[in-house]
PAROLO-437410 format. One record per atom (N, C-alpha, C): x, z, y; residue in three letters. Coordinates in steps of 0.2 Angstrom, whole numbers, plus 5000, padded with zeros to 4 digits. Layout:
REM PAROLO-437410
<paba X="X" Z="Z" Y="Y" res="ALA"/>
...
This chain:
REM PAROLO-437410
<paba X="4956" Z="4963" Y="5243" res="MET"/>
<paba X="4953" Z="4963" Y="5235" res="MET"/>
<paba X="4946" Z="4968" Y="5238" res="MET"/>
<paba X="4939" Z="4962" Y="5238" res="PRO"/>
<paba X="4933" Z="4970" Y="5240" res="PRO"/>
<paba X="4933" Z="4975" Y="5235" res="PRO"/>
<paba X="4931" Z="4983" Y="5237" res="ARG"/>
<paba X="4929" Z="4988" Y="5230" res="ARG"/>
<paba X="4925" Z="4985" Y="5227" res="ARG"/>
<paba X="4921" Z="4982" Y="5228" res="SER"/>
<paba X="4915" Z="4979" Y="5220" res="SER"/>
<paba X="4922" Z="4976" Y="5213" res="SER"/>
<paba X="4925" Z="4971" Y="5217" res="GLU"/>
<paba X="4931" Z="4968" Y="5212" res="GLU"/>
<paba X="4934" Z="4975" Y="5208" res="GLU"/>
<paba X="4938" Z="4975" Y="5214" res="GLN"/>
<paba X="4946" Z="4981" Y="5213" res="GLN"/>
<paba X="4941" Z="4989" Y="5207" res="GLN"/>
<paba X="4935" Z="4987" Y="5208" res="GLY"/>
<paba X="4929" Z="4994" Y="5202" res="GLY"/>
<paba X="4929" Z="4991" Y="5196" res="GLY"/>
<paba X="4929" Z="4987" Y="5194" res="ALA"/>
<paba X="4928" Z="4982" Y="5190" res="ALA"/>
<paba X="4932" Z="4982" Y="5185" res="ALA"/>
<paba X="4939" Z="4978" Y="5188" res="ARG"/>
<paba X="4946" Z="4979" Y="5191" res="ARG"/>
<paba X="4951" Z="4983" Y="5182" res="ARG"/>
<paba X="4946" Z="4989" Y="5186" res="THR"/>
<paba X="4947" Z="4995" Y="5186" res="THR"/>
<paba X="4945" Z="4995" Y="5179" res="THR"/>
<paba X="4936" Z="4998" Y="5179" res="TRP"/>
<paba X="4934" Z="5001" Y="5172" res="TRP"/>
<paba X="4939" Z="4995" Y="5164" res="TRP"/>
<paba X="4939" Z="4988" Y="5166" res="ARG"/>
<paba X="4941" Z="4984" Y="5160" res="ARG"/>
<paba X="4946" Z="4987" Y="5157" res="ARG"/>
<paba X="4950" Z="4988" Y="5166" res="LEU"/>
<paba X="4956" Z="4991" Y="5163" res="LEU"/>
<paba X="4955" Z="4999" Y="5157" res="LEU"/>
<paba X="4955" Z="5003" Y="5159" res="ARG"/>
<paba X="4951" Z="5008" Y="5156" res="ARG"/>
<paba X="4946" Z="5008" Y="5153" res="ARG"/>
<paba X="4943" Z="5003" Y="5148" res="SER"/>
<paba X="4939" Z="4998" Y="5146" res="SER"/>
<paba X="4943" Z="4998" Y="5140" res="SER"/>
<paba X="4949" Z="4991" Y="5144" res="GLY"/>
<paba X="4954" Z="4994" Y="5134" res="GLY"/>
<paba X="4957" Z="4997" Y="5136" res="GLY"/>
<paba X="4960" Z="5004" Y="5139" res="ARG"/>
<paba X="4965" Z="5008" Y="5136" res="ARG"/>
<paba X="4959" Z="5011" Y="5130" res="ARG"/>
<paba X="4954" Z="5014" Y="5132" res="GLU"/>
<paba X="4950" Z="5020" Y="5126" res="GLU"/>
<paba X="4952" Z="5012" Y="5123" res="GLU"/>
<paba X="4951" Z="5007" Y="5122" res="THR"/>
<paba X="4949" Z="5001" Y="5116" res="THR"/>
<paba X="4955" Z="5001" Y="5111" res="THR"/>
<paba X="4962" Z="5004" Y="5112" res="ILE"/>
<paba X="4968" Z="5006" Y="5111" res="ILE"/>
<paba X="4966" Z="5011" Y="5106" res="ILE"/>
<paba X="4965" Z="5017" Y="5111" res="LEU"/>
<paba X="4963" Z="5024" Y="5111" res="LEU"/>
<paba X="4960" Z="5020" Y="5101" res="LEU"/>
<paba X="4954" Z="5020" Y="5104" res="LEU"/>
<paba X="4951" Z="5022" Y="5096" res="LEU"/>
<paba X="4953" Z="5016" Y="5090" res="LEU"/>
<paba X="4955" Z="5011" Y="5092" res="MET"/>
<paba X="4961" Z="5006" Y="5088" res="MET"/>
<paba X="4964" Z="5011" Y="5082" res="MET"/>
<paba X="4967" Z="5016" Y="5089" res="SER"/>
<paba X="4978" Z="5019" Y="5085" res="SER"/>
<paba X="4974" Z="5023" Y="5081" res="SER"/>
<paba X="4968" Z="5029" Y="5084" res="LEU"/>
<paba X="4966" Z="5035" Y="5080" res="LEU"/>
<paba X="4961" Z="5032" Y="5072" res="LEU"/>
<paba X="4960" Z="5024" Y="5072" res="ALA"/>
<paba X="4958" Z="5025" Y="5069" res="ALA"/>
<paba X="4959" Z="5018" Y="5064" res="ALA"/>
<paba X="4966" Z="5015" Y="5064" res="LEU"/>
<paba X="4970" Z="5016" Y="5064" res="LEU"/>
<paba X="4973" Z="5023" Y="5058" res="LEU"/>
<paba X="4975" Z="5025" Y="5063" res="ALA"/>
<paba X="4978" Z="5034" Y="5059" res="ALA"/>
<paba X="4976" Z="5036" Y="5055" res="ALA"/>
<paba X="4968" Z="5037" Y="5055" res="ALA"/>
<paba X="4965" Z="5040" Y="5048" res="ALA"/>
<paba X="4962" Z="5034" Y="5041" res="ALA"/>
<paba X="4963" Z="5027" Y="5041" res="VAL"/>
<paba X="4964" Z="5026" Y="5037" res="VAL"/>
<paba X="4967" Z="5028" Y="5033" res="VAL"/>
<paba X="4977" Z="5024" Y="5038" res="SER"/>
<paba X="4979" Z="5023" Y="5035" res="SER"/>
<paba X="4984" Z="5033" Y="5028" res="SER"/>
<paba X="4982" Z="5035" Y="5034" res="GLY"/>
<paba X="4982" Z="5044" Y="5031" res="GLY"/>
<paba X="4977" Z="5043" Y="5023" res="GLY"/>
<paba X="4967" Z="5040" Y="5022" res="CYS"/>
<paba X="4970" Z="5041" Y="5017" res="CYS"/>
<paba X="4968" Z="5035" Y="5014" res="CYS"/>
<paba X="4974" Z="5034" Y="5013" res="ALA"/>
<paba X="4975" Z="5029" Y="5008" res="ALA"/>
<paba X="4974" Z="5030" Y="5002" res="ALA"/>
<paba X="4974" Z="5024" Y="4994" res="THR"/>
<paba X="4970" Z="5028" Y="4992" res="THR"/>
<paba X="4978" Z="5023" Y="4986" res="THR"/>
<paba X="4975" Z="5027" Y="4979" res="PHE"/>
<paba X="4981" Z="5025" Y="4973" res="PHE"/>
<paba X="4982" Z="5019" Y="4970" res="PHE"/>
<paba X="4984" Z="5016" Y="4969" res="ASP"/>
<paba X="4987" Z="5010" Y="4969" res="ASP"/>
<paba X="4982" Z="5010" Y="4961" res="ASP"/>
<paba X="4980" Z="5008" Y="4956" res="PRO"/>
<paba X="4976" Z="5006" Y="4951" res="PRO"/>
<paba X="4985" Z="5001" Y="4946" res="PRO"/>
<paba X="4990" Z="4996" Y="4949" res="TRP"/>
<paba X="4994" Z="4996" Y="4944" res="TRP"/>
<paba X="4998" Z="5003" Y="4945" res="TRP"/>
<paba X="5000" Z="5006" Y="4950" res="GLU"/>
<paba X="5002" Z="5010" Y="4948" res="GLU"/>
<paba X="5003" Z="5016" Y="4943" res="GLU"/>
<paba X="4994" Z="5018" Y="4940" res="ASP"/>
<paba X="4994" Z="5023" Y="4934" res="ASP"/>
<paba X="4995" Z="5018" Y="4929" res="ASP"/>
<paba X="4993" Z="5013" Y="4929" res="THR"/>
<paba X="4992" Z="5009" Y="4921" res="THR"/>
<paba X="5001" Z="5008" Y="4922" res="THR"/>
<paba X="5008" Z="5008" Y="4927" res="ARG"/>
<paba X="5015" Z="5009" Y="4924" res="ARG"/>
<paba X="5016" Z="5012" Y="4919" res="ARG"/>
<paba X="5015" Z="5021" Y="4926" res="ILE"/>
<paba X="5014" Z="5027" Y="4925" res="ILE"/>
<paba X="5012" Z="5027" Y="4918" res="ILE"/>
<paba X="5007" Z="5026" Y="4913" res="GLU"/>
<paba X="5003" Z="5027" Y="4909" res="GLU"/>
<paba X="5009" Z="5023" Y="4904" res="GLU"/>
<paba X="5012" Z="5019" Y="4906" res="ALA"/>
<paba X="5013" Z="5015" Y="4900" res="ALA"/>
<paba X="5023" Z="5015" Y="4899" res="ALA"/>
<paba X="5021" Z="5018" Y="4905" res="ASP"/>
<paba X="5032" Z="5023" Y="4905" res="ASP"/>
<paba X="5031" Z="5027" Y="4902" res="ASP"/>
<paba X="5025" Z="5033" Y="4900" res="VAL"/>
<paba X="5027" Z="5040" Y="4898" res="VAL"/>
<paba X="5027" Z="5040" Y="4892" res="VAL"/>
<paba X="5021" Z="5032" Y="4888" res="LYS"/>
<paba X="5022" Z="5033" Y="4881" res="LYS"/>
<paba X="5028" Z="5029" Y="4877" res="LYS"/>
<paba X="5031" Z="5026" Y="4883" res="ALA"/>
<paba X="5040" Z="5023" Y="4881" res="ALA"/>
<paba X="5042" Z="5029" Y="4879" res="ALA"/>
<paba X="5041" Z="5035" Y="4882" res="GLN"/>
<paba X="5049" Z="5040" Y="4885" res="GLN"/>
<paba X="5044" Z="5045" Y="4879" res="GLN"/>
<paba X="5037" Z="5045" Y="4878" res="LEU"/>
<paba X="5038" Z="5046" Y="4872" res="LEU"/>
<paba X="5038" Z="5044" Y="4865" res="LEU"/>
<paba X="5038" Z="5035" Y="4866" res="VAL"/>
<paba X="5041" Z="5037" Y="4858" res="VAL"/>
<paba X="5046" Z="5033" Y="4858" res="VAL"/>
<paba X="5051" Z="5032" Y="4861" res="ALA"/>
<paba X="5056" Z="5034" Y="4860" res="ALA"/>
<paba X="5059" Z="5043" Y="4860" res="ALA"/>
<paba X="5057" Z="5048" Y="4861" res="GLU"/>
<paba X="5059" Z="5053" Y="4861" res="GLU"/>
<paba X="5063" Z="5052" Y="4852" res="GLU"/>
<paba X="5066" Z="5055" Y="4850" res="LYS"/>
<paba X="5071" Z="5053" Y="4842" res="LYS"/>
<paba X="5068" Z="5062" Y="4838" res="LYS"/>
<paba X="5066" Z="5065" Y="4844" res="GLY"/>
<paba X="5068" Z="5072" Y="4839" res="GLY"/>
<paba X="5063" Z="5075" Y="4839" res="GLY"/>
<paba X="5055" Z="5073" Y="4842" res="ALA"/>
<paba X="5049" Z="5075" Y="4839" res="ALA"/>
<paba X="5047" Z="5066" Y="4838" res="ALA"/>
<paba X="5039" Z="5069" Y="4834" res="ASN"/>
<paba X="5034" Z="5066" Y="4836" res="ASN"/>
<paba X="5029" Z="5067" Y="4838" res="ASN"/>
<paba X="5033" Z="5061" Y="4846" res="LEU"/>
<paba X="5026" Z="5063" Y="4850" res="LEU"/>
<paba X="5023" Z="5057" Y="4849" res="LEU"/>
<paba X="5022" Z="5052" Y="4844" res="THR"/>
<paba X="5019" Z="5046" Y="4847" res="THR"/>
<paba X="5012" Z="5045" Y="4844" res="THR"/>
<paba X="5009" Z="5052" Y="4844" res="ARG"/>
<paba X="5001" Z="5050" Y="4844" res="ARG"/>
<paba X="4997" Z="5053" Y="4850" res="ARG"/>
<paba X="5001" Z="5057" Y="4853" res="VAL"/>
<paba X="5001" Z="5059" Y="4861" res="VAL"/>
<paba X="4996" Z="5059" Y="4863" res="VAL"/>
<paba X="4992" Z="5058" Y="4867" res="GLY"/>
<paba X="4987" Z="5053" Y="4873" res="GLY"/>
<paba X="4985" Z="5053" Y="4880" res="GLY"/>
<paba X="4991" Z="5046" Y="4881" res="VAL"/>
<paba X="4993" Z="5047" Y="4888" res="VAL"/>
<paba X="4988" Z="5042" Y="4891" res="VAL"/>
<paba X="4983" Z="5047" Y="4899" res="LEU"/>
<paba X="4980" Z="5043" Y="4902" res="LEU"/>
<paba X="4985" Z="5045" Y="4911" res="LEU"/>
<paba X="4983" Z="5044" Y="4915" res="SER"/>
<paba X="4984" Z="5044" Y="4921" res="SER"/>
<paba X="4978" Z="5039" Y="4927" res="SER"/>
<paba X="4980" Z="5044" Y="4930" res="SER"/>
<paba X="4975" Z="5045" Y="4939" res="SER"/>
<paba X="4978" Z="5045" Y="4943" res="SER"/>
<paba X="4978" Z="5043" Y="4949" res="ASN"/>
<paba X="4977" Z="5045" Y="4957" res="ASN"/>
<paba X="4987" Z="5046" Y="4953" res="ASN"/>
<paba X="4989" Z="5046" Y="4947" res="GLY"/>
<paba X="5000" Z="5049" Y="4950" res="GLY"/>
<paba X="4998" Z="5056" Y="4946" res="GLY"/>
<paba X="4992" Z="5056" Y="4943" res="ALA"/>
<paba X="4990" Z="5064" Y="4937" res="ALA"/>
<paba X="4992" Z="5061" Y="4931" res="ALA"/>
<paba X="4994" Z="5065" Y="4924" res="VAL"/>
<paba X="4996" Z="5062" Y="4921" res="VAL"/>
<paba X="4992" Z="5068" Y="4914" res="VAL"/>
<paba X="4984" Z="5066" Y="4910" res="TYR"/>
<paba X="4982" Z="5069" Y="4906" res="TYR"/>
<paba X="4988" Z="5068" Y="4900" res="TYR"/>
<paba X="4988" Z="5072" Y="4897" res="LEU"/>
<paba X="4989" Z="5073" Y="4889" res="LEU"/>
<paba X="4987" Z="5079" Y="4885" res="LEU"/>
<paba X="4984" Z="5073" Y="4881" res="SER"/>
<paba X="4977" Z="5074" Y="4876" res="SER"/>
<paba X="4981" Z="5073" Y="4869" res="SER"/>
<paba X="4976" Z="5077" Y="4863" res="GLY"/>
<paba X="4979" Z="5076" Y="4855" res="GLY"/>
<paba X="4983" Z="5081" Y="4855" res="GLY"/>
<paba X="4987" Z="5081" Y="4848" res="ALA"/>
<paba X="4991" Z="5086" Y="4843" res="ALA"/>
<paba X="4996" Z="5086" Y="4844" res="ALA"/>
<paba X="4999" Z="5091" Y="4843" res="VAL"/>
<paba X="5008" Z="5091" Y="4840" res="VAL"/>
<paba X="5008" Z="5098" Y="4836" res="VAL"/>
<paba X="5017" Z="5096" Y="4834" res="GLU"/>
<paba X="5016" Z="5100" Y="4828" res="GLU"/>
<paba X="5021" Z="5106" Y="4832" res="GLU"/>
<paba X="5020" Z="5109" Y="4841" res="SER"/>
<paba X="5022" Z="5111" Y="4841" res="SER"/>
<paba X="5023" Z="5116" Y="4846" res="SER"/>
<paba X="5023" Z="5120" Y="4851" res="ALA"/>
<paba X="5024" Z="5122" Y="4856" res="ALA"/>
<paba X="5031" Z="5120" Y="4860" res="ALA"/>
<paba X="5034" Z="5120" Y="4855" res="ASP"/>
<paba X="5042" Z="5112" Y="4857" res="ASP"/>
<paba X="5039" Z="5108" Y="4863" res="ASP"/>
<paba X="5036" Z="5107" Y="4856" res="GLN"/>
<paba X="5033" Z="5097" Y="4859" res="GLN"/>
<paba X="5029" Z="5097" Y="4860" res="GLN"/>
<paba X="5024" Z="5101" Y="4864" res="LYS"/>
<paba X="5022" Z="5104" Y="4869" res="LYS"/>
<paba X="5026" Z="5103" Y="4875" res="LYS"/>
<paba X="5032" Z="5108" Y="4876" res="ALA"/>
<paba X="5033" Z="5107" Y="4881" res="ALA"/>
<paba X="5034" Z="5101" Y="4884" res="ALA"/>
<paba X="5041" Z="5099" Y="4878" res="GLN"/>
<paba X="5044" Z="5092" Y="4877" res="GLN"/>
<paba X="5041" Z="5086" Y="4880" res="GLN"/>
<paba X="5034" Z="5085" Y="4877" res="ALA"/>
<paba X="5030" Z="5080" Y="4881" res="ALA"/>
<paba X="5027" Z="5080" Y="4889" res="ALA"/>
<paba X="5026" Z="5086" Y="4886" res="GLU"/>
<paba X="5025" Z="5089" Y="4897" res="GLU"/>
<paba X="5033" Z="5087" Y="4903" res="GLU"/>
<paba X="5038" Z="5090" Y="4899" res="THR"/>
<paba X="5048" Z="5087" Y="4904" res="THR"/>
<paba X="5044" Z="5080" Y="4905" res="THR"/>
<paba X="5045" Z="5076" Y="4899" res="LEU"/>
<paba X="5046" Z="5072" Y="4897" res="LEU"/>
<paba X="5041" Z="5068" Y="4904" res="LEU"/>
<paba X="5033" Z="5065" Y="4903" res="ALA"/>
<paba X="5029" Z="5067" Y="4909" res="ALA"/>
<paba X="5033" Z="5066" Y="4915" res="ALA"/>
<paba X="5032" Z="5072" Y="4917" res="LYS"/>
<paba X="5038" Z="5074" Y="4922" res="LYS"/>
<paba X="5043" Z="5070" Y="4924" res="LYS"/>
<paba X="5046" Z="5067" Y="4920" res="GLY"/>
<paba X="5052" Z="5064" Y="4922" res="GLY"/>
<paba X="5050" Z="5059" Y="4924" res="GLY"/>
<paba X="5043" Z="5054" Y="4923" res="VAL"/>
<paba X="5043" Z="5045" Y="4925" res="VAL"/>
<paba X="5040" Z="5048" Y="4934" res="VAL"/>
<paba X="5042" Z="5042" Y="4938" res="ARG"/>
<paba X="5042" Z="5038" Y="4944" res="ARG"/>
<paba X="5038" Z="5038" Y="4943" res="ARG"/>
<paba X="5039" Z="5041" Y="4949" res="GLY"/>
<paba X="5027" Z="5042" Y="4951" res="GLY"/>
<paba X="5022" Z="5046" Y="4951" res="GLY"/>
<paba X="5024" Z="5051" Y="4948" res="VAL"/>
<paba X="5020" Z="5057" Y="4943" res="VAL"/>
<paba X="5021" Z="5061" Y="4948" res="VAL"/>
<paba X="5013" Z="5063" Y="4949" res="ARG"/>
<paba X="5013" Z="5067" Y="4954" res="ARG"/>
<paba X="5013" Z="5076" Y="4949" res="ARG"/>
<paba X="5008" Z="5077" Y="4947" res="ARG"/>
<paba X="5003" Z="5080" Y="4943" res="ARG"/>
<paba X="5008" Z="5079" Y="4935" res="ARG"/>
<paba X="5006" Z="5085" Y="4929" res="VAL"/>
<paba X="5002" Z="5086" Y="4923" res="VAL"/>
<paba X="5000" Z="5090" Y="4919" res="VAL"/>
<paba X="4995" Z="5087" Y="4920" res="VAL"/>
<paba X="4990" Z="5091" Y="4913" res="VAL"/>
<paba X="4991" Z="5092" Y="4908" res="VAL"/>
<paba X="4992" Z="5095" Y="4904" res="ASN"/>
<paba X="4993" Z="5095" Y="4897" res="ASN"/>
<paba X="4985" Z="5099" Y="4894" res="ASN"/>
<paba X="4984" Z="5093" Y="4891" res="SER"/>
<paba X="4979" Z="5098" Y="4886" res="SER"/>
<paba X="4981" Z="5101" Y="4880" res="SER"/>
<paba X="4986" Z="5098" Y="4877" res="LEU"/>
<paba X="4989" Z="5097" Y="4868" res="LEU"/>
<paba X="4988" Z="5104" Y="4866" res="LEU"/>
<paba X="4985" Z="5101" Y="4859" res="ASP"/>
<paba X="4984" Z="5109" Y="4856" res="ASP"/>
<paba X="4990" Z="5108" Y="4848" res="ASP"/>
<paba X="4993" Z="5113" Y="4848" res="VAL"/>
<paba X="4997" Z="5115" Y="4845" res="VAL"/>
<paba X="4992" Z="5118" Y="4839" res="VAL"/>
<paba X="4997" Z="5112" Y="4834" res="ARG"/>
<paba X="4994" Z="5113" Y="4828" res="ARG"/>
<paba X="5002" Z="5112" Y="4823" res="ARG"/>
<paba X="5001" Z="5119" Y="4818" res="PRO"/>
<paba X="5008" Z="5116" Y="4814" res="PRO"/>
<paba X="5006" Z="5111" Y="4810" res="PRO"/>
<paba X="5009" Z="5112" Y="4804" res="VAL"/>
<paba X="5007" Z="5107" Y="4801" res="VAL"/>
<paba X="5006" Z="5108" Y="4791" res="VAL"/>
<paba X="5003" Z="5113" Y="4787" res="ALA"/>
<paba X="5002" Z="5112" Y="4783" res="ALA"/>
<paba X="5006" Z="5112" Y="4776" res="ALA"/>
<paba X="5008" Z="5114" Y="4774" res="ARG"/>
<paba X="5015" Z="5113" Y="4769" res="ARG"/>
<paba X="5017" Z="5118" Y="4762" res="ARG"/>
């Protein structure tokens, strides 16, 4: 094989290897930055609300629930600190919840 053809072949091999390397790095970067599935947030919200409604020991049906990227935000008012903690515990027990931001206000019922 003449020297000029051998140099061109070597350059093509090196270029092919570099392309594969760059593609591999790009794939690794993209997969590391994967976004959270919005349908997963919808499921998480529904599951947290179902857990709150099913709780017989406290009236947690009026607690607001929002999920974003696996973070659950609880809002509204509850009657006691125990109910606030209970709502957070129930939310943390739902599959897919990464963290819970508990902004519930404690407002005792006036009698």
